[in-house]
MIRO-755047 format. One record per residue (C-alpha): residue in three letters; x negated, y, z negated. Coordinates in Angstrom, 3 decimals. Each point is the difference from the previous one (the first is absolute). Layout:
<nodes>
+--------+----------+----------+----------+
: residu :        u :        v :        w :
+--------+----------+----------+----------+
:    ala :        X :        Y :        Z :
...
+--------+----------+----------+----------+
</nodes>
This chain:
<nodes>
+--------+----------+----------+----------+
: residu :        u :        v :        w :
+--------+----------+----------+----------+
:    unk :   95.882 :  -22.547 :  -32.938 :
:    unk :    2.469 :    2.592 :    1.272 :
:    unk :   -1.020 :    2.310 :   -2.838 :
:    unk :   -3.675 :   -0.285 :    0.959 :
:    unk :    0.738 :    0.846 :    3.624 :
:    unk :    2.057 :    3.058 :   -0.916 :
:    unk :   -2.854 :    1.432 :   -2.026 :
:    unk :   -2.896 :   -1.121 :    2.163 :
:    unk :    1.108 :    1.600 :    3.272 :
:    unk :    0.547 :    3.514 :   -1.375 :
:    unk :   -3.390 :   -0.155 :   -1.731 :
:    unk :   -1.649 :   -1.188 :    3.188 :
:    unk :    1.730 :    2.740 :    1.984 :
:    unk :   -1.107 :    2.617 :   -2.511 :
:    unk :   -3.602 :   -1.133 :    0.226 :
:    unk :    0.223 :    0.090 :    3.787 :
:    unk :    1.316 :    3.567 :   -0.125 :
:    unk :   -2.568 :    1.199 :   -2.537 :
:    unk :   -2.768 :   -1.638 :    2.015 :
:    unk :    1.147 :    1.800 :    3.137 :
:    unk :    0.235 :    3.280 :   -1.892 :
:    unk :   -3.530 :   -0.435 :   -1.331 :
:    unk :   -1.270 :   -0.673 :    3.530 :
:    unk :    1.757 :    3.141 :    1.275 :
:    unk :   -1.429 :    2.159 :   -2.797 :
:    unk :   -3.516 :   -1.378 :    0.521 :
:    unk :    0.216 :    0.546 :    3.754 :
:    unk :    1.152 :    3.596 :   -0.464 :
:    unk :   -2.843 :    0.762 :   -2.424 :
:    unk :   -2.611 :   -1.614 :    2.257 :
:    unk :    1.244 :    1.910 :    3.031 :
:    unk :   -0.094 :    3.260 :   -1.949 :
:    unk :   -3.591 :   -0.719 :   -1.026 :
:    unk :   -0.980 :    0.546 :    3.651 :
:    unk :   -0.182 :    3.749 :   -0.636 :
:    unk :   -2.265 :   -0.471 :   -3.021 :
:    unk :   -2.404 :   -2.252 :    1.901 :
:    unk :   -0.063 :    2.433 :    2.944 :
:    unk :   -0.895 :    2.878 :   -2.317 :
:    unk :   -2.845 :   -2.072 :   -1.476 :
:    unk :   -1.315 :   -0.789 :    3.501 :
:    unk :    0.092 :    3.683 :    0.962 :
:    unk :   -2.537 :    0.673 :   -2.758 :
:    unk :   -2.590 :   -1.706 :    2.247 :
:    unk :    0.652 :    2.576 :    2.777 :
:    unk :    1.837 :   -2.489 :    2.199 :
:    unk :    2.520 :    1.611 :    2.358 :
:    unk :    3.577 :   -1.177 :    0.625 :
:    unk :   -0.821 :   -1.662 :    3.341 :
:    unk :   -2.707 :   -2.160 :   -1.558 :
:    unk :    2.034 :   -0.720 :   -3.137 :
:    unk :    2.998 :   -1.322 :    1.906 :
:    unk :   -2.283 :   -2.003 :    2.305 :
:    unk :   -1.516 :   -1.896 :   -2.918 :
:    unk :    3.443 :   -0.533 :   -1.525 :
:    unk :    1.478 :   -1.485 :    3.172 :
:    unk :   -3.155 :   -1.924 :    0.967 :
:    unk :    0.097 :   -1.865 :   -3.316 :
:    unk :    3.783 :   -0.495 :    0.296 :
:    unk :    0.026 :   -1.204 :    3.603 :
:    unk :   -1.239 :   -3.595 :   -0.550 :
:    unk :    2.764 :   -0.663 :   -2.534 :
:    unk :    2.769 :    1.531 :    2.099 :
:    unk :   -1.339 :   -1.694 :    3.145 :
:    unk :    0.037 :   -3.380 :   -1.757 :
:    unk :    3.617 :    0.484 :   -1.064 :
:    unk :    0.931 :    1.259 :    3.485 :
:    unk :   -1.608 :   -3.079 :    1.601 :
:    unk :    1.877 :   -2.300 :   -2.394 :
:    unk :    3.272 :    1.765 :    0.852 :
:    unk :   -0.802 :   -0.195 :    3.712 :
:    unk :   -0.337 :   -3.783 :   -0.180 :
:    unk :    3.362 :   -0.586 :   -1.664 :
:    unk :    2.186 :    2.780 :    1.447 :
:    unk :    1.759 :    0.529 :    3.312 :
:    unk :   -2.108 :    2.053 :    2.466 :
:    unk :    0.821 :    3.696 :    0.195 :
:    unk :    1.425 :    1.649 :    3.090 :
:    unk :   -2.070 :    2.650 :    1.763 :
:    unk :    2.329 :    2.736 :   -1.268 :
:    unk :   -0.357 :   -1.180 :   -3.600 :
:    unk :   -3.780 :   -0.086 :    0.332 :
:    unk :   -0.052 :    3.636 :    1.092 :
:    unk :    2.315 :    0.922 :   -2.871 :
:    unk :   -2.335 :   -1.702 :   -2.451 :
:    unk :   -2.997 :    1.859 :    1.415 :
:    unk :    1.885 :    3.277 :   -0.344 :
:    unk :    1.032 :   -0.809 :   -3.575 :
:    unk :   -3.559 :   -0.930 :   -0.931 :
:    unk :   -1.344 :    3.270 :    1.392 :
:    unk :    2.639 :    2.215 :   -1.613 :
:    unk :    0.686 :   -1.827 :   -3.254 :
:    unk :   -3.450 :   -1.044 :   -1.126 :
:    unk :   -2.646 :    1.673 :    2.154 :
:    unk :    1.368 :    3.562 :    0.179 :
:    unk :    1.540 :   -0.085 :   -3.468 :
:    unk :   -3.152 :   -1.323 :   -1.686 :
:    unk :   -2.274 :    2.378 :    1.888 :
:    unk :    2.042 :    3.088 :   -0.949 :
:    unk :    0.258 :   -1.244 :   -3.578 :
:    unk :   -3.751 :   -0.409 :   -0.443 :
:    unk :   -0.652 :    3.334 :    1.700 :
:    unk :    2.346 :    1.712 :   -2.424 :
:    unk :   -1.564 :   -1.683 :   -3.013 :
:    unk :   -3.172 :    1.980 :    0.641 :
:    unk :    1.837 :    3.162 :   -1.076 :
:    unk :    2.663 :   -0.918 :   -2.578 :
:    unk :    0.237 :   -2.010 :   -3.201 :
:    unk :    0.905 :   -3.666 :    0.046 :
:    unk :    3.104 :    0.775 :   -2.063 :
:    unk :    1.388 :    2.525 :    2.510 :
:    unk :   -0.803 :   -2.352 :    2.887 :
:    unk :    1.981 :   -2.820 :   -1.572 :
:    unk :    2.973 :    2.282 :   -0.719 :
:    unk :    0.147 :    1.198 :    3.611 :
:    unk :   -0.216 :   -3.550 :    1.358 :
:    unk :    2.737 :   -1.001 :   -2.423 :
:    unk :    2.398 :    2.196 :    1.996 :
:    unk :   -0.152 :   -2.407 :    2.969 :
:    unk :    3.470 :   -1.499 :   -0.719 :
:    unk :    1.496 :    3.488 :    0.087 :
:    unk :   -1.568 :    0.627 :    3.416 :
:    unk :    1.507 :   -3.258 :    1.252 :
:    unk :    3.367 :    1.244 :   -1.259 :
:    unk :   -0.346 :    3.390 :    1.702 :
:    unk :   -1.128 :   -1.582 :    3.275 :
:    unk :    2.934 :   -2.400 :   -0.114 :
:    unk :    2.373 :    2.931 :   -0.504 :
:    unk :   -1.596 :    2.097 :    2.762 :
:    unk :   -0.854 :   -2.567 :    2.647 :
:    unk :    2.505 :   -2.768 :   -0.685 :
:    unk :    2.814 :    2.314 :   -1.129 :
:    unk :    0.305 :   -1.868 :   -3.293 :
:    unk :    2.156 :    1.728 :   -2.625 :
:    unk :   -1.910 :    1.170 :   -3.088 :
:    unk :    1.973 :   -0.255 :   -3.240 :
:    unk :    0.093 :    2.536 :   -2.820 :
:    unk :   -2.055 :   -2.351 :   -2.201 :
:    unk :   -2.676 :   -0.227 :    2.677 :
:    unk :   -0.166 :    3.784 :    0.388 :
:    unk :   -0.332 :    0.335 :   -3.776 :
:    unk :   -2.840 :   -2.558 :    0.008 :
:    unk :   -1.818 :    1.935 :    2.719 :
:    unk :    0.344 :    3.350 :   -1.786 :
:    unk :   -1.266 :   -1.417 :   -3.304 :
:    unk :   -2.954 :   -1.746 :    1.676 :
:    unk :   -1.071 :    3.011 :    2.041 :
:    unk :    0.263 :    2.209 :   -3.083 :
:    unk :   -2.539 :   -2.293 :   -1.684 :
:    unk :   -2.378 :    0.173 :    2.954 :
:    unk :    0.242 :    3.793 :    0.146 :
:    unk :   -0.736 :    0.206 :   -3.732 :
:    unk :   -3.210 :   -2.044 :    0.251 :
:    unk :   -0.974 :    1.615 :    3.307 :
:    unk :    0.243 :    3.536 :   -1.393 :
:    unk :   -2.090 :   -1.056 :   -3.004 :
:    unk :   -2.708 :   -1.547 :    2.196 :
:    unk :    0.137 :    2.931 :    2.418 :
:    unk :   -0.823 :    2.339 :   -2.881 :
:    unk :   -2.718 :   -2.098 :   -1.645 :
:    unk :   -1.122 :   -2.528 :    2.606 :
:    unk :   -1.985 :    2.037 :    2.512 :
:    unk :    0.486 :    1.524 :    3.437 :
:    unk :    0.816 :   -3.151 :    1.979 :
:    unk :    2.949 :   -1.348 :   -1.997 :
:    unk :    2.438 :    1.193 :    2.676 :
:    unk :   -2.006 :   -1.718 :    2.765 :
:    unk :   -0.354 :   -3.250 :   -1.956 :
:    unk :    3.677 :   -0.031 :   -0.960 :
:    unk :    1.013 :    0.545 :    3.643 :
:    unk :   -2.146 :   -2.962 :    1.076 :
:    unk :    1.447 :   -2.318 :   -2.635 :
:    unk :    3.480 :    1.239 :    0.894 :
:    unk :   -0.758 :   -0.992 :    3.595 :
:    unk :   -1.046 :   -3.425 :   -1.269 :
:    unk :    3.312 :   -0.397 :   -1.824 :
:    unk :    1.981 :    1.076 :    3.075 :
:    unk :   -1.892 :   -2.360 :    2.330 :
:    unk :    0.555 :   -2.912 :   -2.392 :
:    unk :    3.698 :    0.913 :   -0.190 :
:    unk :    0.121 :   -0.247 :    3.808 :
:    unk :   -1.586 :   -3.447 :   -0.278 :
:    unk :    2.600 :   -1.132 :   -2.556 :
:    unk :    2.850 :    1.333 :    2.106 :
:    unk :   -1.243 :   -1.651 :    3.190 :
:    unk :   -0.980 :   -3.298 :   -1.615 :
:    unk :    3.487 :   -0.628 :   -1.411 :
:    unk :    1.306 :   -1.567 :    3.206 :
:    unk :   -3.190 :   -1.834 :    0.900 :
:    unk :   -0.497 :   -1.655 :   -3.397 :
:    unk :    3.162 :   -2.094 :    0.433 :
:    unk :   -1.403 :   -1.460 :    3.218 :
:    unk :   -3.644 :   -0.323 :   -0.974 :
:    unk :    0.055 :   -0.528 :   -3.773 :
:    unk :   -1.572 :    2.251 :   -2.643 :
:    unk :   -3.279 :   -1.909 :   -0.480 :
:    unk :   -0.570 :   -0.301 :    3.717 :
:    unk :    0.814 :    3.658 :    0.626 :
:    unk :   -2.291 :    1.254 :   -2.768 :
:    unk :   -2.947 :   -2.218 :    0.943 :
:    unk :    0.253 :    0.863 :    3.706 :
:    unk :    0.434 :    3.738 :   -0.664 :
:    unk :   -2.947 :    0.036 :   -2.404 :
:    unk :   -2.198 :   -1.710 :    2.593 :
:    unk :    0.921 :    2.684 :    2.533 :
:    unk :   -0.734 :    2.709 :   -2.552 :
:    unk :   -3.338 :   -1.551 :   -0.937 :
:    unk :   -1.160 :   -0.157 :    3.609 :
:    unk :    1.068 :    3.638 :    0.523 :
:    unk :   -1.843 :    1.201 :   -3.106 :
:    unk :   -3.197 :   -1.856 :    0.858 :
:    unk :    0.119 :    1.162 :    3.636 :
:    unk :    0.492 :    3.576 :   -1.170 :
:    unk :   -3.174 :   -0.215 :   -2.060 :
:    unk :   -2.164 :   -1.081 :    2.942 :
:    unk :    1.488 :    2.786 :    2.143 :
:    unk :   -0.511 :    2.772 :   -2.569 :
:    unk :   -2.940 :   -1.034 :   -2.183 :
:    unk :   -3.529 :   -1.346 :    0.522 :
:    unk :   -0.615 :   -3.628 :   -0.916 :
:    unk :   -2.523 :    1.136 :   -2.608 :
:    unk :    2.904 :    1.191 :   -2.175 :
:    unk :    0.807 :   -3.646 :   -0.660 :
:    unk :   -3.073 :   -0.017 :   -2.234 :
:    unk :    1.248 :    1.155 :   -3.383 :
:    unk :   -0.925 :   -0.489 :   -3.667 :
:    unk :    0.885 :   -3.414 :   -1.423 :
:    unk :    2.671 :    1.589 :   -2.207 :
:    unk :    1.918 :    1.125 :    3.107 :
:    unk :    0.185 :   -3.579 :    1.300 :
:    unk :    1.248 :   -1.337 :   -3.334 :
:    unk :    2.571 :    2.760 :   -0.391 :
:    unk :    1.132 :   -0.554 :    3.606 :
:    unk :    0.394 :   -3.715 :   -0.666 :
:    unk :    2.150 :    0.805 :   -3.034 :
:    unk :    1.966 :    2.483 :    2.130 :
:    unk :    0.598 :   -2.644 :    2.667 :
:    unk :    0.923 :   -2.998 :   -2.151 :
:    unk :    1.545 :    1.402 :   -3.177 :
:    unk :    1.499 :    3.247 :    1.374 :
:    unk :    1.062 :   -1.175 :    3.463 :
:    unk :    0.378 :   -3.734 :    0.622 :
:    unk :    1.229 :   -1.122 :   -3.421 :
:    unk :    2.611 :    2.745 :   -0.565 :
:    unk :    1.421 :   -0.441 :    3.518 :
:    unk :    0.737 :   -3.667 :   -0.547 :
:    unk :    0.867 :    0.329 :   -3.689 :
:    unk :    2.717 :    2.475 :    0.961 :
:    unk :    1.336 :   -2.439 :    2.596 :
:    unk :    0.073 :   -2.822 :   -2.572 :
:    unk :    1.734 :    2.271 :   -2.513 :
:    unk :    2.651 :    1.043 :    2.540 :
:    unk :    0.699 :   -3.647 :    0.715 :
:    unk :    0.372 :   -0.831 :   -3.710 :
:    unk :    1.836 :    3.024 :   -1.410 :
:    unk :    1.277 :    1.885 :    3.041 :
:    unk :   -1.099 :    3.174 :    1.763 :
:    unk :    1.969 :    2.357 :   -2.272 :
:    unk :   -1.567 :   -1.253 :   -3.241 :
:    unk :   -3.450 :   -0.217 :    1.561 :
:    unk :    0.256 :    3.614 :    1.182 :
:    unk :    1.027 :    1.127 :   -3.498 :
:    unk :   -3.032 :   -1.822 :   -1.407 :
:    unk :   -2.097 :    2.041 :    2.428 :
:    unk :    0.853 :    3.092 :   -2.045 :
:    unk :   -2.851 :   -0.929 :   -2.292 :
:    unk :   -2.373 :    1.051 :    2.814 :
:    unk :   -0.180 :    3.771 :   -0.618 :
:    unk :   -0.228 :   -0.489 :   -3.761 :
:    unk :   -2.802 :   -2.552 :    0.279 :
:    unk :   -1.915 :    2.252 :    2.426 :
:    unk :    0.330 :    2.934 :   -2.379 :
:    unk :   -1.560 :   -1.898 :   -2.896 :
:    unk :   -2.528 :   -1.914 :    2.111 :
:    unk :   -1.119 :    3.320 :    1.481 :
:    unk :   -0.484 :    1.381 :   -3.496 :
:    unk :   -1.981 :   -3.070 :   -1.092 :
:    unk :   -2.228 :   -0.574 :    3.050 :
:    unk :   -0.174 :    3.478 :    1.568 :
:    unk :    0.472 :    2.274 :   -3.020 :
:    unk :    2.988 :    1.622 :    1.722 :
:    unk :    1.969 :    1.985 :   -2.614 :
:    unk :    3.524 :   -1.013 :   -0.963 :
:    unk :    2.065 :    3.145 :   -0.496 :
:    unk :    3.600 :    0.584 :   -0.994 :
:    unk :    0.658 :    1.195 :    3.572 :
:    unk :   -1.199 :   -3.337 :    1.403 :
:    unk :    1.978 :   -2.023 :   -2.526 :
:    unk :    3.112 :    2.053 :    0.704 :
:    unk :   -0.415 :   -0.315 :    3.772 :
:    unk :   -0.614 :   -3.729 :   -0.251 :
:    unk :    3.136 :   -0.440 :   -2.109 :
:    unk :    2.075 :    1.937 :    2.553 :
:    unk :   -1.313 :   -1.984 :    2.981 :
:    unk :    0.574 :   -3.321 :   -1.746 :
:    unk :    3.446 :    1.149 :   -1.101 :
:    unk :    0.893 :    0.925 :    3.561 :
:    unk :   -1.149 :   -3.318 :    1.386 :
:    unk :    1.898 :   -1.782 :   -2.775 :
:    unk :    3.191 :    1.811 :    1.014 :
:    unk :   -0.664 :   -1.026 :    3.606 :
:    unk :   -0.394 :   -3.643 :   -1.035 :
:    unk :    3.314 :    0.056 :   -1.881 :
:    unk :    2.031 :    0.682 :    3.145 :
:    unk :    2.462 :   -2.783 :    0.694 :
:    unk :   -0.573 :   -1.727 :    3.317 :
+--------+----------+----------+----------+
</nodes>
């Protein structure tokens, strides 16, 4: 009996780990697919304001349901925490998503994913600048390697990708910075509120902001779109927004944040090949080299001992 227990528990633990790793990988791929779906929607001459409105409108009922469930079982928030959540929702999901989708009009899905993948490095730099946190030699090396990869792909796309690559890259860079601000500011609040509650509340705030923005800037008639736009928006909302958000949370709970973040490195690679398959975006040696450098830099960052 003792022999059975000694072999059963390690096997069970291994399956638990592999299951969590699979969830993390799937979530990262689904989240990266957002850029592919957005590019497909843009083919129907839908602008970024309308695109993000459909995405958040289809997401809102699911996030609102989860938020309501959390509201029933959790301790009420203080007024200060409510304002912090509103601010996080506006900066982390509304502003970041809006800048991201604006930028995707001008750059490839592969470059967009690489730029967004630098978010952890921005968190590191902000921590060093604003919080006076010491940056180690390993962390500096990770940053240099990652930025070298971005520059490599950027220069390639700048040469062959059209006149607005610089503008699109700047917008996506703004999206990465705004999401880094969200991550930095949410660190303290998540311990009080809980990750699921924080995400669902912040996403509800973001959804309301995106939908309100549409009615302020666009005529209601722009809600009438080809059927394909509605289906693609539904896919964007459920499979590229809601599912990856909660799959990542489940993965972090099962295998830890460090391992889950390393699994997220599959994102730029999956976007590169998905872009080639669905959008006929070319895969060049420059892109492969840049992707390898960015992933290598983030891997070095994940290896830092805490």
